[in-house]
KEFI-860317 format. One record per residue (C-alpha): x, y, z; residue number from 1; residue in three letters. Coordinates in Angstrom, 3 decimals, m for minus. Example, Ala and Ser with C-alpha at 12.3 -4.5 7.8 and 13.67 -1.06 7.14 Angstrom:
2
xx, yy, zz, volo, bake
12.300, m4.500, 7.800, 1, ALA
13.670, m1.060, 7.140, 2, SER
***
This chain:
368
xx, yy, zz, volo, bake
165.319, 192.199, 114.260, 1, MET
168.010, 189.990, 115.789, 2, LYS
167.478, 188.183, 119.066, 3, ASN
170.311, 187.973, 121.587, 4, TYR
170.898, 185.734, 124.598, 5, LEU
171.834, 187.075, 128.052, 6, ASN
175.519, 186.292, 127.629, 7, PHE
175.631, 188.053, 124.229, 8, GLU
175.164, 191.641, 125.466, 9, ASN
178.665, 192.690, 124.336, 10, ASP
177.964, 191.266, 120.873, 11, ILE
174.637, 193.110, 120.766, 12, LYS
176.270, 196.454, 121.562, 13, ASN
179.012, 195.959, 118.978, 14, LEU
176.595, 194.870, 116.240, 15, GLU
174.298, 197.829, 116.961, 16, THR
177.283, 200.146, 116.601, 17, GLU
178.279, 198.357, 113.411, 18, LEU
174.812, 198.790, 111.873, 19, GLU
174.880, 202.515, 112.661, 20, ASN
178.273, 202.888, 111.000, 21, LEU
177.043, 201.083, 107.887, 22, LYS
174.116, 203.484, 107.608, 23, ASP
175.543, 206.896, 108.681, 24, PRO
172.653, 208.962, 107.288, 25, TYR
170.447, 207.750, 110.121, 26, ASN
172.677, 209.727, 112.496, 27, GLN
173.011, 213.476, 112.599, 28, SER
176.428, 214.859, 111.832, 29, GLY
177.695, 211.804, 109.876, 30, LEU
177.750, 211.764, 106.097, 31, SER
180.232, 209.026, 105.121, 32, LYS
180.980, 205.386, 105.945, 33, VAL
184.032, 204.792, 108.152, 34, ASP
185.328, 201.591, 106.507, 35, THR
188.338, 201.214, 108.817, 36, ASP
186.202, 201.323, 111.940, 37, LYS
183.707, 198.896, 110.360, 38, ILE
186.513, 196.451, 109.625, 39, SER
187.872, 196.711, 113.160, 40, ASN
184.422, 196.213, 114.651, 41, LEU
183.784, 193.124, 112.511, 42, GLN
187.094, 191.660, 113.664, 43, THR
186.230, 192.423, 117.286, 44, GLU
182.792, 190.815, 116.942, 45, ILE
184.271, 187.651, 115.434, 46, GLU
186.872, 187.506, 118.188, 47, SER
184.264, 187.919, 120.937, 48, LYS
181.972, 185.314, 119.367, 49, LEU
184.861, 182.851, 119.186, 50, GLU
185.761, 183.494, 122.834, 51, LYS
182.171, 183.198, 124.108, 52, ILE
181.115, 180.171, 122.069, 53, TYR
184.294, 178.193, 122.715, 54, SER
183.619, 178.412, 126.459, 55, ASN
179.870, 177.812, 126.708, 56, LEU
178.720, 175.940, 129.798, 57, ASN
175.970, 173.300, 129.613, 58, ALA
173.131, 175.722, 130.440, 59, TRP
174.308, 178.315, 127.900, 60, GLU
174.416, 175.553, 125.276, 61, THR
170.785, 174.757, 126.118, 62, ALA
169.879, 178.414, 125.573, 63, LEU
171.597, 178.400, 122.164, 64, VAL
169.719, 175.187, 121.255, 65, ALA
166.446, 177.014, 122.023, 66, ARG
167.424, 180.248, 120.233, 67, HIS
164.443, 181.855, 118.474, 68, GLU
166.381, 182.408, 115.246, 69, ASP
167.847, 178.904, 115.068, 70, ARG
167.060, 177.058, 111.790, 71, PRO
164.062, 174.763, 112.196, 72, LYS
163.178, 171.465, 110.521, 73, ALA
161.128, 173.149, 107.769, 74, LYS
164.144, 175.245, 106.773, 75, PHE
166.294, 172.123, 106.321, 76, PHE
163.536, 170.241, 104.476, 77, ILE
162.923, 173.150, 102.077, 78, ASP
166.611, 173.646, 101.294, 79, ASN
168.170, 170.159, 101.391, 80, LEU
165.559, 168.103, 99.523, 81, PHE
163.848, 168.283, 96.147, 82, GLU
160.333, 167.217, 95.110, 83, ASP
159.085, 167.026, 98.679, 84, PHE
155.564, 165.541, 98.911, 85, VAL
153.841, 166.313, 102.219, 86, LEU
151.858, 163.412, 103.701, 87, LEU
149.374, 163.938, 106.528, 88, SER
147.248, 162.016, 108.985, 89, GLY
147.627, 158.859, 111.042, 90, ASP
144.498, 157.126, 109.600, 91, ARG
143.178, 156.739, 113.167, 92, PHE
142.448, 160.172, 114.606, 93, TYR
143.783, 163.128, 112.649, 94, GLY
146.715, 165.291, 111.634, 95, GLU
149.489, 166.594, 113.905, 96, ASP
151.097, 169.755, 112.529, 97, LYS
153.999, 169.599, 114.993, 98, SER
155.658, 167.032, 112.713, 99, VAL
156.269, 167.488, 108.987, 100, ILE
156.668, 164.272, 107.013, 101, SER
156.763, 163.133, 103.417, 102, GLY
158.810, 161.616, 100.630, 103, PHE
161.455, 163.619, 98.785, 104, ALA
164.649, 163.345, 96.769, 105, LYS
168.088, 163.848, 98.297, 106, PHE
170.737, 164.244, 95.599, 107, GLU
168.549, 162.250, 93.216, 108, GLY
167.691, 159.413, 95.631, 109, LYS
164.316, 158.863, 97.285, 110, SER
164.135, 159.345, 101.058, 111, VAL
161.447, 159.666, 103.696, 112, LEU
161.866, 162.950, 105.586, 113, VAL
160.432, 163.522, 109.058, 114, ILE
160.884, 166.794, 110.948, 115, GLY
159.642, 168.035, 114.315, 116, GLN
158.738, 171.662, 113.647, 117, GLU
158.489, 174.340, 116.364, 118, LYS
157.450, 177.235, 114.122, 119, GLY
159.104, 180.558, 113.290, 120, GLU
156.787, 183.111, 114.954, 121, ASP
154.063, 183.133, 117.606, 122, LEU
151.276, 182.219, 115.181, 123, GLU
153.111, 179.262, 113.628, 124, THR
154.431, 178.120, 117.024, 125, ARG
150.900, 177.872, 118.375, 126, ILE
149.805, 176.103, 115.171, 127, ASP
152.747, 173.671, 115.466, 128, ARG
152.198, 173.226, 119.232, 129, ASN
155.829, 174.362, 119.830, 130, PHE
157.117, 171.110, 118.328, 131, GLY
155.437, 168.912, 120.972, 132, MET
153.972, 165.912, 119.192, 133, MET
150.652, 164.285, 120.070, 134, ARG
149.892, 160.534, 119.699, 135, PRO
148.531, 161.040, 116.177, 136, GLU
151.890, 162.552, 115.177, 137, GLY
153.795, 159.456, 116.286, 138, TYR
151.238, 157.176, 114.642, 139, ARG
151.599, 159.164, 111.408, 140, LYS
155.377, 158.679, 111.439, 141, THR
154.937, 154.945, 112.197, 142, ILE
152.634, 154.630, 109.177, 143, ARG
155.134, 156.372, 106.913, 144, LEU
158.186, 154.536, 108.290, 145, MET
156.501, 151.206, 107.541, 146, LYS
155.694, 152.463, 104.035, 147, LEU
159.336, 153.505, 103.493, 148, ALA
160.494, 150.129, 104.788, 149, ASN
158.193, 148.333, 102.350, 150, LYS
159.703, 150.178, 99.380, 151, PHE
163.281, 150.111, 100.766, 152, LYS
163.571, 153.900, 101.089, 153, ILE
166.066, 155.385, 103.628, 154, PRO
164.728, 157.650, 106.374, 155, ILE
166.100, 161.031, 107.512, 156, VAL
164.690, 162.559, 110.717, 157, VAL
165.147, 166.096, 112.090, 158, PHE
164.576, 166.270, 115.845, 159, ILE
163.726, 169.503, 117.636, 160, ASP
161.272, 169.205, 120.522, 161, THR
161.111, 170.061, 124.230, 162, PRO
159.229, 166.763, 124.663, 163, GLY
155.998, 164.972, 123.800, 164, ALA
152.814, 166.956, 124.478, 165, TYR
151.632, 166.258, 128.072, 166, PRO
148.004, 167.390, 127.665, 167, GLY
144.991, 165.461, 128.948, 168, VAL
143.711, 164.729, 125.438, 169, GLY
147.086, 163.348, 124.354, 170, ALA
147.242, 161.059, 127.385, 171, GLU
143.669, 159.867, 126.775, 172, GLU
144.578, 158.964, 123.193, 173, ARG
147.576, 156.889, 124.320, 174, GLY
150.665, 159.122, 124.277, 175, GLN
152.950, 156.623, 126.054, 176, ALA
151.781, 153.730, 123.872, 177, GLU
152.324, 155.777, 120.694, 178, ALA
155.896, 156.650, 121.738, 179, ILE
156.633, 153.016, 122.602, 180, ALA
155.229, 151.845, 119.256, 181, ARG
157.351, 154.429, 117.455, 182, SER
160.519, 153.173, 119.165, 183, ILE
159.550, 149.558, 118.385, 184, GLU
158.885, 150.403, 114.734, 185, CYS
162.171, 152.323, 114.426, 186, SER
164.156, 149.382, 115.818, 187, MET
162.507, 146.872, 113.444, 188, ASP
163.191, 148.779, 110.206, 189, LEU
165.481, 147.141, 107.662, 190, SER
166.305, 150.412, 105.855, 191, VAL
168.997, 152.924, 106.944, 192, PRO
167.763, 155.604, 109.357, 193, THR
169.602, 158.829, 110.198, 194, VAL
168.368, 161.133, 112.971, 195, SER
169.742, 164.659, 113.345, 196, ILE
169.126, 166.630, 116.551, 197, ILE
169.076, 170.227, 115.335, 198, ILE
167.941, 171.976, 118.522, 199, GLY
166.316, 170.402, 121.566, 200, GLU
166.104, 166.632, 121.875, 201, GLY
163.774, 166.373, 124.829, 202, GLY
162.698, 163.203, 126.630, 203, SER
160.649, 160.412, 125.011, 204, GLY
159.400, 162.903, 122.459, 205, GLY
162.875, 162.796, 120.889, 206, ALA
163.896, 159.176, 121.485, 207, ILE
160.695, 158.030, 119.746, 208, ALA
162.253, 159.216, 116.467, 209, LEU
165.945, 158.921, 117.389, 210, ALA
166.138, 155.117, 117.561, 211, SER
168.202, 155.180, 114.377, 212, SER
171.299, 153.619, 112.860, 213, ASN
173.048, 156.969, 113.113, 214, LYS
172.224, 159.695, 115.624, 215, VAL
173.857, 163.034, 114.791, 216, LEU
173.797, 166.340, 116.670, 217, MET
174.485, 169.912, 115.713, 218, LEU
177.325, 171.310, 117.798, 219, GLU
175.080, 173.453, 120.026, 220, ASN
172.114, 171.084, 120.238, 221, ALA
171.052, 169.229, 123.404, 222, ILE
169.666, 165.726, 124.012, 223, TYR
168.317, 164.798, 127.436, 224, SER
165.798, 162.720, 129.335, 225, VAL
164.216, 165.841, 130.886, 226, ILE
164.599, 169.616, 130.616, 227, SER
167.203, 171.266, 132.899, 228, PRO
164.396, 173.169, 134.636, 229, GLU
162.451, 169.962, 135.284, 230, GLY
165.543, 168.157, 136.557, 231, CYS
166.449, 171.041, 138.897, 232, ALA
162.903, 171.131, 140.276, 233, THR
162.900, 167.377, 140.993, 234, ILE
166.432, 166.951, 142.366, 235, LEU
167.076, 170.294, 144.084, 236, TRP
163.459, 171.544, 144.408, 237, ARG
164.785, 174.760, 142.925, 238, ASP
164.165, 175.533, 139.216, 239, PRO
166.968, 178.121, 139.321, 240, LYS
169.647, 175.404, 139.586, 241, LYS
169.576, 174.902, 135.835, 242, THR
173.368, 175.051, 135.456, 243, LEU
173.931, 172.229, 137.950, 244, GLU
171.169, 170.174, 136.333, 245, ALA
172.510, 170.786, 132.800, 246, SER
176.015, 169.699, 133.770, 247, GLU
174.802, 166.641, 135.696, 248, ALA
172.702, 165.360, 132.782, 249, MET
175.588, 165.433, 130.244, 250, LYS
173.246, 166.660, 127.536, 251, MET
175.667, 168.517, 125.245, 252, SER
176.897, 167.027, 121.970, 253, ALA
180.489, 166.717, 123.246, 254, LYS
179.439, 164.813, 126.375, 255, ASP
177.106, 162.503, 124.454, 256, LEU
179.758, 161.723, 121.827, 257, LEU
182.161, 160.805, 124.637, 258, LYS
179.524, 158.481, 126.112, 259, LEU
178.972, 157.009, 122.601, 260, GLU
175.250, 157.769, 122.714, 261, ILE
175.509, 159.782, 119.489, 262, ILE
177.675, 159.023, 116.465, 263, ASP
178.755, 162.414, 115.132, 264, GLU
178.791, 166.136, 115.842, 265, ILE
177.959, 168.459, 112.947, 266, ILE
179.933, 171.671, 113.378, 267, SER
178.115, 175.021, 113.459, 268, GLU
179.239, 178.513, 112.423, 269, PRO
180.819, 180.543, 115.227, 270, THR
177.943, 182.072, 117.177, 271, GLY
175.432, 179.330, 116.369, 272, GLY
173.660, 177.848, 113.350, 273, ALA
171.468, 180.952, 112.932, 274, HIS
174.455, 183.195, 112.081, 275, ARG
175.319, 181.467, 108.798, 276, ASP
172.476, 179.392, 107.409, 277, ARG
174.279, 178.553, 104.152, 278, ASP
177.228, 177.058, 106.028, 279, LEU
175.039, 174.935, 108.322, 280, ILE
173.132, 173.681, 105.267, 281, LEU
176.393, 172.571, 103.621, 282, ASP
177.539, 170.836, 106.825, 283, ASN
174.255, 168.973, 107.306, 284, VAL
174.083, 168.022, 103.612, 285, ARG
177.593, 166.568, 103.729, 286, GLY
176.825, 164.608, 106.889, 287, SER
173.602, 163.119, 105.490, 288, ILE
175.389, 162.138, 102.284, 289, ARG
178.248, 160.476, 104.169, 290, LYS
175.983, 158.520, 106.517, 291, ASN
173.597, 157.304, 103.812, 292, LEU
176.562, 156.150, 101.717, 293, ASN
177.856, 154.221, 104.753, 294, PHE
174.872, 151.849, 104.449, 295, PHE
174.750, 151.677, 100.638, 296, SER
176.459, 148.260, 100.450, 297, ASN
174.824, 146.722, 103.530, 298, MET
172.106, 144.083, 103.361, 299, SER
168.794, 144.481, 105.202, 300, GLU
169.927, 142.087, 107.941, 301, ASP
173.214, 143.944, 108.390, 302, GLU
171.387, 147.288, 108.733, 303, ILE
169.016, 145.812, 111.323, 304, LEU
171.854, 144.207, 113.318, 305, ILE
173.893, 147.437, 113.148, 306, HIS
171.050, 149.407, 114.746, 307, ARG
170.315, 146.859, 117.470, 308, LYS
173.968, 146.441, 118.403, 309, ASN
174.397, 150.219, 118.511, 310, LYS
171.793, 150.563, 121.244, 311, PHE
172.716, 147.366, 123.075, 312, LEU
176.331, 148.546, 123.342, 313, SER
175.471, 151.922, 124.945, 314, ILE
176.898, 152.098, 128.464, 315, GLY
179.082, 148.995, 128.056, 316, ARG
182.424, 150.681, 127.345, 317, SER
183.095, 151.199, 131.054, 318, LYS
180.872, 148.418, 132.361, 319, GLY
181.137, 144.678, 132.872, 320, PHE
181.870, 143.693, 129.270, 321, VAL
185.576, 143.515, 128.422, 322, SER
185.148, 143.776, 124.654, 323, ASN
182.085, 145.759, 123.607, 324, LYS
182.937, 145.376, 119.902, 325, ASN
182.338, 141.638, 120.142, 326, ASN
178.676, 141.134, 119.232, 327, SER
178.623, 137.848, 121.191, 328, ASP
178.763, 139.951, 124.344, 329, ASN
175.368, 141.398, 123.422, 330, LEU
173.648, 137.976, 123.401, 331, ILE
171.770, 136.971, 126.545, 332, MET
173.206, 133.946, 128.367, 333, GLU
171.113, 130.749, 128.007, 334, MET
171.060, 127.498, 129.974, 335, ASN
171.610, 124.110, 128.293, 336, TYR
167.908, 123.445, 127.653, 337, LEU
167.409, 126.890, 126.097, 338, GLU
170.456, 126.343, 123.867, 339, LYS
168.985, 123.036, 122.620, 340, VAL
165.633, 124.716, 121.935, 341, LYS
167.418, 127.526, 120.074, 342, ASN
169.363, 125.073, 117.888, 343, ILE
166.167, 123.122, 117.100, 344, ILE
164.219, 126.290, 116.212, 345, SER
166.983, 127.407, 113.844, 346, LYS
167.185, 123.998, 112.143, 347, ASN
163.557, 122.854, 112.179, 348, LYS
163.597, 121.123, 108.788, 349, ASN
166.765, 119.148, 109.551, 350, LYS
165.405, 118.194, 112.985, 351, PHE
162.083, 116.925, 111.575, 352, TYR
163.889, 114.937, 108.861, 353, PHE
166.220, 113.336, 111.425, 354, ALA
163.262, 112.531, 113.704, 355, LEU
161.335, 110.948, 110.825, 356, LEU
164.392, 108.905, 109.820, 357, LEU
164.826, 107.728, 113.419, 358, LEU
161.158, 106.647, 113.614, 359, LEU
161.522, 104.696, 110.347, 360, LEU
164.616, 102.901, 111.661, 361, ILE
162.800, 102.003, 114.911, 362, ILE
159.753, 100.746, 112.957, 363, ALA
161.927, 98.605, 110.675, 364, LEU
163.788, 97.204, 113.702, 365, PHE
160.535, 96.037, 115.356, 366, PHE
158.844, 94.656, 112.232, 367, PHE
161.897, 92.872, 110.834, 368, LEU
***
């Protein structure tokens, strides 16, 4: 059974009519398929989908990102990668089923795959905690990211979470510290990392795994510091002002690409990723391939610098820096003494040799 959003009522009515026409024996008085009417209805549905989805507002985009039928991380992992080996546990506390992680092959090359999984039905959603990770989930991904870094294996991350789990137990086990450690680990990696926001990218729960060289978003995904409902409650004290909150937060893929917070938008089929799963698979596969190849000739230092400069340059295009592409602009200003210390620390061996030579000259001067 298909699920429809509030603004898709016209599509629902047309598709119901279409299904009845395709199966006339379920209706009394009809005994043959009306192919002309079916063709016209299909054209009308496509036209309406195009019209609706080309004019989505920010709140409607959020609803599409949360759609029940939208492809989840497990779907992408099962269909894009071969020889996937599931790895569990953080080696401190336990396993977190809200995140799937393990090593796999992508087009013959080894990768580490991490995916925040919401679940497909009520039972699996409860089991997966609706994609809200606990501290042990972040510590598991840290463990595996360090392992991938050790063996020089690229990392691909699928992000789909309303946020980190806010329960008492999670806070007692160090939720904030685990998120911070995950961000720190992600920034220190010397292997290429590609994060793809496939649905919701909510709060620190998303940024903990999105501190990557390349951050990509599906066309109808969202990425924000807080949910629209939470923002509306805080700013307007009215959870119904979700449209105003959604627009103010600039959380859609188009807005975030304009602000240079993300690097690429992966196009979706008309009507959302759930309407043509084969097409969205091809689009995501092509994007992963392109972005991994981008780093194929880079050294470890270049990959690390690329990631750090990416995040340091966010917000500078319309700020105080005249040329954000100049990496010198991203270096903190130092006074004369700090500059001398920096030069000495970079050239320790030469400095010690020069100092030793100077002491020998002084000793010879006094004794001779």
